[in-house]
C-alpha positions in Angstrom: 350.8 35.2 121.0 354.0 35.5 122.9 354.8 36.5 126.4 357.2 39.3 127.4 360.0 36.6 127.7 359.4 35.5 124.1 357.7 32.2 125.0 354.7 31.2 123.0 351.5 31.6 125.0 348.7 31.0 122.4 347.9 30.8 118.8 344.8 32.8 117.9 342.7 31.8 114.9 340.2 33.9 113.1 337.9 33.6 110.1 338.5 35.7 107.0 335.5 37.5 105.5 333.5 35.4 103.1 332.0 38.3 101.2 332.3 38.5 97.4 333.7 41.9 96.6 334.1 43.7 93.4 337.6 43.5 92.0 337.5 47.3 91.5 336.7 47.9 95.1 340.3 47.2 96.1 339.1 46.2 99.6 340.5 42.9 100.9 338.5 40.3 102.7 339.6 41.0 106.3 340.7 38.7 109.1 341.6 39.8 112.7 345.2 38.6 112.0 345.5 41.4 109.4 345.8 43.8 112.3 348.6 42.0 114.1 352.2 42.2 112.8 353.7 38.7 112.2 356.6 37.8 114.5 358.9 37.7 111.4 358.3 41.4 110.8 360.4 42.4 113.8 357.8 44.9 114.9 357.0 45.3 118.6 353.3 44.6 118.4 350.7 43.7 121.0 347.3 42.2 121.4 345.4 42.6 124.5 342.6 40.4 125.9 340.3 40.5 128.8 337.4 38.6 130.4 335.1 40.3 132.8 331.8 39.6 134.5 329.3 41.4 136.6 329.0 38.3 138.8 327.8 34.7 138.6 324.8 35.6 140.9 322.9 37.0 137.9 321.6 33.6 136.8 320.6 32.6 140.3 318.8 35.9 141.0 317.0 35.8 137.6 316.0 32.1 138.2 314.6 32.9 141.6 312.4 35.7 140.2 311.2 33.3 137.4 310.5 30.5 139.9 308.3 33.0 141.9 306.4 33.8 138.7 308.0 37.3 138.4 309.1 37.1 134.8 309.4 40.9 134.5 312.0 41.1 137.3 313.8 38.0 135.9 314.1 39.7 132.5 315.2 43.0 134.1 318.0 41.3 136.1 319.3 39.7 132.9 319.0 43.0 130.9 320.8 45.0 133.7 323.6 42.4 134.0 324.1 42.4 130.2 324.2 46.3 130.0 326.6 46.5 133.0 328.9 43.9 131.5 328.9 45.8 128.2 329.5 49.1 129.9 332.4 47.7 131.9 333.9 46.3 128.6 333.5 49.7 127.0 335.2 51.4 129.9 338.2 48.9 129.8 338.5 49.6 126.0 338.5 53.4 126.8 341.3 52.9 129.3 343.3 51.0 126.6 342.8 53.7 124.0 343.5 56.7 126.3 346.0 55.5 128.8 347.5 52.0 128.3 348.3 52.2 124.6 347.7 55.9 124.4 346.7 56.2 120.7 343.7 58.3 121.6 344.8 60.3 124.7 342.4 63.2 124.1 339.4 61.2 123.0 336.1 62.6 124.2 333.2 60.8 122.5 329.5 61.3 123.0 327.2 58.4 123.7 326.0 58.6 120.1 329.5 58.4 118.8 330.3 55.4 121.0 327.2 53.6 119.7 328.2 54.5 116.1 331.7 52.9 116.9 333.4 56.2 116.1 336.4 55.4 118.4 339.7 54.2 117.0 340.5 50.6 117.5 338.2 47.6 118.1 337.4 45.0 120.8 336.0 42.1 118.9 334.5 39.1 120.7 336.0 35.7 119.9 332.7 34.0 119.1 330.5 33.3 116.1 327.1 34.0 117.7 325.4 33.8 121.0 323.7 30.5 120.0 326.9 28.9 118.7 328.8 26.2 120.5 331.9 27.3 122.3 334.5 27.7 119.7 338.1 26.6 120.2 339.2 30.2 120.1 336.8 31.2 122.8 337.8 28.3 125.0 341.5 29.1 124.5 340.8 32.8 125.4 339.3 31.7 128.7 342.1 29.3 129.4 344.9 31.8 128.5 343.3 34.5 130.7 342.8 31.9 133.5 339.3 33.3 133.7 337.9 30.7 136.0 340.5 31.2 138.7 340.8 35.0 138.4 337.2 36.2 138.0 335.1 33.0 138.5 333.9 32.8 134.9 333.7 29.3 133.5 332.4 28.0 130.2 329.5 25.7 129.5 328.9 23.9 126.3 326.7 26.6 124.7 327.7 30.3 124.6 324.2 31.4 125.4 324.4 29.9 128.9 327.1 32.4 130.0 327.1 35.2 127.4 324.6 37.3 129.4 327.1 38.1 132.1 330.6 37.8 130.6 332.6 39.5 128.0 335.8 38.2 126.4 337.5 40.6 124.0 340.7 40.7 122.1 342.3 44.1 121.4 344.5 44.3 118.4 346.9 47.2 119.0 346.6 49.2 115.7 344.1 52.0 116.1 343.4 51.5 112.4 341.7 48.2 113.1 338.1 48.2 112.1 335.1 46.0 112.8 334.0 43.8 110.0 331.5 41.0 109.4 332.8 37.6 108.3 329.6 36.8 106.5 328.1 33.4 106.0 330.8 30.7 105.8 329.9 28.7 102.7 333.0 27.2 101.3 336.3 25.7 102.3 339.7 27.2 101.6 
């Protein structure tokens, strides 16, 4: 990743799909880097990234309810915070598609279409799973975005400790980018 002045900001790493595919399918095993032009290509390409939160208070509020024996309210606070964070992330992605990068200026998707991921472009999360340890890529994303200073989101050792209220997403520019599963990583190389 390079800044506007050409200085290197970050190197992003991704896993390539581990799926065995039929040779006749002519579908490659994908990696997020497949959707980013290499600097040697001389193409003006971009990748966006953001981190957002609905606020660090969610954990404290949920914990207070739990300490008072009100598990239902604790669960509802967590669920509401999670849905608000996801809604805000979806709205930011909409702004990118319609206005900032403008590859879908007239997009008008229904809720069902959004759930079915019918929009062009993707906003993948730099993590393996909610239960996984913080990956180097996720840590670098937070550092590059200066997330702790700008929005007060900091990392703990385990993703699950903070994943309820925060969202980190990378946005490869090509609207042709698609979501894909990496699959189970079972071999080196």
